PAVOMAR-806192 format. One record per residue (C-alpha): residue number from 1; residue in one letter; x, y, z. Coordinates in pm, whole numbers, plus 50000, padded with zeros to 5 digits. Layout:
BEGIN
 kolpa tidren    xx    yy    zz
   NUM      a     X     Y     Z
...
***
This chain:
BEGIN
 kolpa tidren    xx    yy    zz
     1      m 50000 50000 50000
     2      l 50277 50240 50096
     3      k 50472 50151 49785
     4      a 50169 50219 49564
     5      l 50113 50553 49735
     6      c 50475 50655 49688
     7      l 50461 50560 49322
     8      a 50156 50780 49277
     9      l 50328 51068 49453
    10      a 50641 51018 49246
    11      e 50442 51069 48927
    12      q 50344 51413 49052
    13      v 50677 51537 49189
    14      f 50918 51392 48935
    15      f 50984 51553 48603
    16      v 50804 51296 48391
    17      l 51044 51116 48162
    18      t 51035 51179 47790
    19      k 51035 50802 47737
    20      p 50751 50687 47962
    21      a 50779 50328 47840
    22      l 51085 50282 48062
    23      a 50989 50083 48368
    24      i 51040 50156 48734
    25      r 51273 49884 48859
    26      s 51290 49961 49229
    27      l 51182 50213 49486
    28      s 51319 50315 49822
    29      i 51226 50581 50077
    30      r 51506 50772 50242
    31      h 51492 51092 50447
    32      g 51154 51186 50311
    33      s 51254 51158 49944
    34      v 51131 50902 49696
    35      i 51414 50745 49496
    36      l 51342 50552 49179
    37      a 51572 50323 48985
    38      l 51485 50306 48616
    39      v 51557 50054 48349
    40      g 51757 50187 48055
    41      r 51847 50545 48149
    42      p 51909 50767 48451
    43      v 51651 50995 48603
    44      t 51653 51329 48417
    45      g 51480 51528 48690
    46      v 51497 51531 49066
    47      v 51252 51550 49350
    48      m 51250 51916 49447
    49      n 51274 51868 49822
    50      e 51407 52141 50050
    51      q 51767 52031 50011
    52      n 51742 52040 49630
    53      e 51573 52381 49633
    54      n 51847 52522 49854
    55      s 52112 52415 49604
    56      l 51966 52618 49316
    57      p 52182 52921 49222
    58      l 51910 53180 49283
    59      h 51751 53020 49589
    60      g 51642 53291 49832
    61      l 51596 53554 49560
    62      k 51249 53706 49561
    63      v 51113 53844 49233
    64      i 50795 54046 49182
    65      e 50675 54032 48822
    66      m 50446 54310 48704
    67      g 50482 54232 48336
    68      q 50260 54065 48082
    69      l 50284 53875 47755
    70      i 50648 53804 47662
    71      a 50948 54024 47741
    72      g 50909 54074 48117
    73      p 50759 53731 48193
    74      f 51025 53548 47989
    75      a 51295 53713 48200
    76      s 51135 53619 48532
    77      k 51072 53267 48398
    78      m 51446 53218 48360
    79      l 51510 53348 48711
    80      g 51246 53110 48846
    81      e 51399 52813 48668
    82      f 51715 52860 48874
    83      g 51548 52890 49210
    84      a 51412 53243 49246
    85      e 51070 53278 49407
    86      v 50860 53456 49143
    87      i 50530 53620 49235
    88      k 50346 53716 48918
    89      i 50086 53992 48950
    90      e 49789 53959 48712
    91      p 49464 54154 48662
    92      p 49172 53993 48847
    93      g 48928 53798 48633
    94      v 49125 53800 48309
    95      g 49492 53754 48396
    96      d 49787 53792 48165
    97      p 49668 53815 47800
    98      l 49917 53539 47716
    99      r 49670 53296 47873
   100      k 49467 53333 47551
   101      w 49747 53339 47292
   102      r 49808 53068 47031
   103      k 49666 52719 47084
   104      l 49442 52676 47389
   105      k 49365 52364 47591
   106      d 49079 52378 47839
   107      g 49063 52753 47779
   108      t 49429 52827 47855
   109      s 49723 52876 47620
   110      l 49971 52590 47611
   111      w 50238 52858 47585
   112      w 50134 52965 47935
   113      h 50282 52648 48083
   114      v 50622 52738 47937
   115      q 50624 53112 48000
   116      s 50482 53100 48354
   117      r 50625 52779 48496
   118      n 50757 52793 48852
   119      k 50559 53111 48924
   120      q 50296 53205 49180
   121      s 49987 53391 49055
   122      l 49865 53688 49261
   123      t 49569 53883 49124
   124      l 49571 54259 49188
   125      d 49405 54555 49019
   126      l 49711 54780 49005
   127      k 49495 55085 48936
   128      a 49348 55058 49287
   129      a 49520 55231 49578
   130      e 49484 54927 49804
   131      a 49649 54704 49545
   132      q 49933 54953 49506
   133      e 49991 54942 49880
   134      i 50011 54562 49866
   135      v 50274 54592 49593
   136      r 50476 54827 49812
   137      q 50467 54575 50095
   138      l 50586 54300 49862
   139      v 50861 54517 49715
   140      a 50989 54611 50058
   141      e 51094 54247 50102
   142      a 51188 54173 49739
   143      d 51519 54159 49557
   144      v 51399 54217 49200
   145      v 51102 54376 49027
   146      v 51042 54289 48659
   147      e 50805 54507 48455
   148      n 50736 54574 48089
   149      f 50465 54839 48091
   150      r 50489 55150 47877
   151      p 50728 55399 48044
   152      g 50548 55618 48295
   153      t 50270 55369 48373
   154      l 50412 55255 48706
   155      e 50492 55616 48796
   156      e 50124 55702 48747
   157      w 50040 55434 49003
   158      g 50302 55551 49250
   159      l 50512 55241 49181
   160      g 50798 55388 48978
   161      w 51168 55345 49044
   162      d 51202 55649 49269
   163      e 50917 55539 49495
   164      l 51010 55172 49515
   165      s 51384 55220 49557
   166      a 51315 55462 49844
   167      l 51124 55180 50016
   168      n 51397 54925 49942
   169      p 51743 55066 49857
   170      r 51865 54713 49769
   171      l 51596 54671 49505
   172      i 51691 54582 49149
   173      m 51429 54686 48894
   174      l 51430 54544 48542
   175      r 51229 54758 48301
   176      i 51172 54636 47944
   177      s 50993 54861 47696
   178      g 50977 54930 47324
   179      y 51212 55229 47318
   180      g 51356 55255 47669
   181      q 51285 55484 47962
   182      t 51442 55790 47796
   183      g 51461 55949 47452
   184      p 51209 56108 47215
   185      y 51026 55779 47146
   186      r 50992 55661 47507
   187      d 50616 55724 47524
   188      l 50533 55540 47201
   189      p 50380 55191 47226
   190      g 50620 54923 47113
   191      f 50586 54549 47067
   192      g 50858 54308 46961
   193      v 50768 54334 46593
   194      i 50835 54710 46603
   195      g 51162 54656 46786
   196      e 51267 54405 46521
   197      a 51187 54660 46250
   198      m 51364 54956 46410
   199      g 51653 54737 46523
   200      g 51734 54649 46160
   201      l 51634 54281 46157
   202      r 51317 54306 45948
   203      h 51501 54478 45663
   204      l 51735 54179 45635
   205      t 51479 53897 45649
   206      g 51320 53763 45334
   207      y 51427 53776 44971
   208      p 51532 54077 44762
   209      g 51236 54270 44628
   210      q 50988 54089 44852
   211      p 50806 54219 45164
   212      p 51003 54179 45488
   213      v 50912 53866 45682
   214      r 50930 53787 46049
   215      v 51153 53524 46203
   216      g 50853 53316 46313
   217      v 50888 53366 46689
   218      s 50893 53674 46913
   219      i 51268 53712 46885
   220      g 51276 54082 46976
   221      d 51100 54018 47306
   222      s 51310 53714 47388
   223      l 51639 53889 47316
   224      s 51532 54171 47545
   225      s 51452 53918 47817
   226      l 51799 53767 47787
   227      y 51964 54109 47811
   228      g 51738 54178 48108
   229      v 51844 53863 48291
   230      i 52209 53946 48225
   231      g 52142 54291 48370
   232      v 51980 54145 48682
   233      l 52273 53909 48741
   234      l 52523 54193 48693
   235      a 52329 54415 48933
   236      l 52314 54137 49193
   237      q 52689 54090 49170
   238      e 52747 54463 49211
   239      r 52501 54476 49502
   240      n 52721 54227 49685
   241      r 52988 54500 49693
   242      s 52786 54819 49734
   243      g 52474 54697 49912
   244      k 52267 54904 49672
   245      g 52024 54810 49396
   246      q 51978 54980 49060
   247      e 51743 55027 48767
   248      i 51800 54826 48449
   249      d 51666 54983 48128
   250      v 51622 54746 47832
   251      a 51468 54858 47501
   252      l 51330 54608 47251
   253      y 51483 54781 46949
   254      e 51825 54803 47116
   255      s 51824 54433 47200
   256      v 51768 54354 46832
   257      f 52015 54616 46718
   258      g 52279 54459 46941
   259      m 52261 54147 46719
   260      m 52324 54332 46393
   261      e 52691 54241 46373
   262      s 52880 54467 46125
   263      l 52572 54646 45990
   264      v 52669 54994 46110
   265      p 53050 54974 46063
   266      e 52999 54866 45700
   267      y 52769 55160 45639
   268      d 53004 55403 45814
   269      a 53316 55289 45630
   270      f 53174 55222 45283
   271      g 52822 55361 45270
   272      y 52714 54999 45222
   273      v 52354 54916 45316
   274      r 52309 54545 45371
   275      e 52002 54408 45192
   276      p 51793 54092 45237
   277      a 51950 53784 45083
   278      g 51703 53502 45141
   279      s 51865 53196 45290
   280      a 52222 53305 45213
   281      l 52456 53484 45452
   282      p 52605 53774 45253
   283      g 52980 53794 45263
   284      i 53017 53444 45408
   285      t 53048 53164 45149
   286      p 52922 52899 45119
   287      s 52637 52912 45370
   288      n 52294 52855 45219
   289      s 52003 52619 45172
   290      y 51998 52381 44877
   291      l 51720 52182 44713
   292      c 51746 51803 44709
   293      k 51603 51542 44470
   294      d 51307 51464 44697
   295      g 51198 51830 44719
   296      a 51342 51879 45068
   297      y 51600 52141 45157
   298      v 51933 52096 45329
   299      l 52138 52369 45495
   300      i 52512 52357 45442
   301      a 52772 52572 45620
   302      g 53096 52516 45432
   303      n 53242 52858 45504
   304      g 53550 52747 45698
   305      d 53855 52728 45473
   306      s 53935 52360 45536
   307      i 53565 52270 45545
   308      y 53517 52434 45206
   309      k 53787 52215 45053
   310      r 53632 51898 45196
   311      l 53294 52002 45061
   312      m 53424 52070 44712
   313      n 53609 51738 44704
   314      l 53291 51560 44817
   315      i 53081 51704 44535
   316      g 53349 51629 44275
   317      r 53463 51987 44219
   318      q 53837 51954 44270
   319      d 53880 52259 44047
   320      l 53692 52479 44296
   321      a 53873 52321 44590
   322      d 54214 52404 44442
   323      e 54128 52749 44303
   324      p 54369 52993 44479
   325      r 54111 53271 44478
   326      f 53879 53056 44689
   327      a 54134 52963 44955
   328      h 53982 53214 45199
   329      n 53636 53353 45258
   330      d 53696 53701 45116
   331      g 53774 53546 44777
   332      r 53489 53298 44789
   333      a 53236 53566 44884
   334      q 53296 53740 44549
   335      y 53191 53424 44368
   336      a 52908 53309 44594
   337      a 52668 53247 44305
   338      l 52918 53021 44126
   339      i 52993 52816 44439
   340      d 52627 52790 44543
   341      a 52535 52670 44194
   342      a 52797 52396 44210
   343      i 52665 52274 44544
   344      g 52306 52292 44421
   345      e 52390 52082 44116
   346      w 52515 51811 44351
   347      t 52231 51818 44606
   348      i 51958 51803 44341
   349      r 52087 51460 44234
   350      h 52042 51309 44581
   351      s 51778 51281 44849
   352      r 51806 51487 45165
   353      a 51898 51182 45371
   354      e 52174 51092 45126
   355      v 52309 51447 45128
   356      i 52309 51468 45508
   357      e 52484 51134 45543
   358      a 52753 51222 45285
   359      l 52819 51558 45451
   360      k 52839 51392 45790
   361      e 53101 51150 45658
   362      a 53299 51443 45515
   363      h 53274 51642 45841
   364      v 53089 51928 45678
   365      p 52831 52104 45900
   366      a 52485 52038 45761
   367      g 52127 52001 45870
   368      y 51770 52059 45767
   369      p 51486 52276 45901
   370      y 51332 52091 46196
   371      t 50959 52095 46260
   372      a 50810 52040 46606
   373      a 50760 51675 46510
   374      d 51131 51643 46431
   375      i 51233 51810 46756
   376      v 51035 51598 47000
   377      k 51171 51270 46863
   378      d 51530 51374 46799
   379      p 51768 51159 47008
   380      h 52006 51446 47075
   381      y 51729 51666 47215
   382      l 51620 51377 47435
   383      a 51969 51287 47551
   384      r 52027 51643 47671
   385      q 51685 51664 47841
   386      m 51573 51948 47615
   387      i 51225 51796 47599
   388      e 51071 51753 47944
   389      q 50724 51637 48033
   390      v 50557 51811 48325
   391      q 50225 51789 48502
   392      t 50002 52093 48450
   393      f 49643 52174 48543
   394      a 49564 52089 48180
   395      g 49731 51747 48210
   396      p 50079 51618 48120
   397      l 50259 51832 47864
   398      k 50590 51824 47680
   399      v 50781 52151 47720
   400      p 51131 52285 47640
   401      g 51401 52198 47891
   402      i 51622 52430 48094
   403      l 51896 52658 47961
   404      p 52181 52705 48032
   405      k 52299 52371 48171
   406      l 52495 52407 48493
   407      s 52700 52108 48605
   408      r 52650 52131 48984
   409      t 52338 52342 49025
   410      p 52115 52290 48721
   411      g 51779 52462 48693
   412      r 51446 52287 48731
   413      i 51086 52285 48614
   414      g 50886 52256 48932
   415      t 50538 52331 48803
   416      g 50357 52440 48489
   417      g 50188 52778 48468
   418      p 49956 52850 48765
   419      q 49582 52889 48753
   420      l 49473 53252 48776
   421      g 49503 53381 49132
   422      k 49593 53041 49274
   423      h 49840 53187 49526
   424      t 49660 53513 49609
   425      d 49538 53408 49952
   426      d 49874 53259 50053
   427      v 50071 53565 49942
   428      l 49839 53806 50120
   429      a 49839 53594 50434
   430      g 50218 53612 50425
   431      l 50186 53991 50441
   432      g 49971 53960 50753
   433      l 49628 54022 50600
   434      s 49341 53850 50778
   435      d 49081 53633 50606
   436      k 48829 53913 50655
   437      q 49058 54168 50487
   438      v 49117 53932 50195
   439      q 48746 53872 50156
   440      g 48687 54245 50152
   441      l 48948 54300 49880
   442      r 48790 54024 49674
   443      a 48441 54167 49718
   444      r 48562 54505 49591
   445      g 48730 54348 49286
   446      i 49081 54448 49396
   447      i 49203 54087 49396
***
């Protein structure tokens, strides 16, 4: 009976394996933890008991998230994956709009269980004075605030940097917006798509003479989140020396612009404006996609000097391998069309699988565009635990694994995204509010 109970509990607290067919071989109970031995592969997750939680890099860090949709929440998601306690503030009744984005299951976005995993949900109407006072109480004990409202919004609510840092001088405040907290565009609304356009990315995507296309994901928001997390970690390190917090200002367009490589230096030195080039990488040759006999595409990156020679020998173009002008990239780049045509003439005679296998044998970097179906069954993804299965209120769900991978203190996926307001009562009780006070706030629509 006890063994059956422990097995049932284990299914809830373990990260569910990506290969559920593997059997449980043995079970033991030690110091309050359930330990499973599995046939065929080691356990990829761990029971998140108190000892495990304490070992996470950001254990003890308290984060208040006042963001919505992507940029702010993605940043706090990463902090939560490595042990930070994240309290997410959402509007009562409706919650974060992301709950209704993309594909829904049981009325909630599946994306929600990625973006909001490991978080607590506290509902507050931030326009109400009583809710603002609750935020101040939370911030007084917090390490980090993450927000991505339009600049000036929190100031209108009395929750801006000046007010909150006066309450808590050690506070670190990450602010992500379209154009930043300063400058002539600061008050304009800005989503990731606008940041990608102003940052220079949208001009480069697509094919010459065609409308600009998007990358396919919210890359501008996600890049801003990554810069934001870097900023938080830098500020925490500096706080260890000074004892003081600081404000971190991240703009969507600047995060994209920071990825634009030599775009500006080339324009400054030569007046050269880089244009869209489809699947090629201008000035770096060969690096392109090529059509195969079965109608599939393969991507080949033969732009290293020695790699280029191996590639040319493989496709039977010894003449191009030995051509002195093509010994280095600067020479090859001037004849990109010629080299690409030679590679294309070879790939079109073979299936994608044949091309990939031949390139693998020749040690030439190659691949093909993965779909979701390719990703979830790829053995390399699975071996590195990049596909995890977790229990959510919508049932078991495969989700992306944790990045980056730390050797001693790896991150964890404790829970999927929370139900709206699930932790409101607990959080408010932790601030000392009585049941009667909580009921009153709920009756007035403040929580």
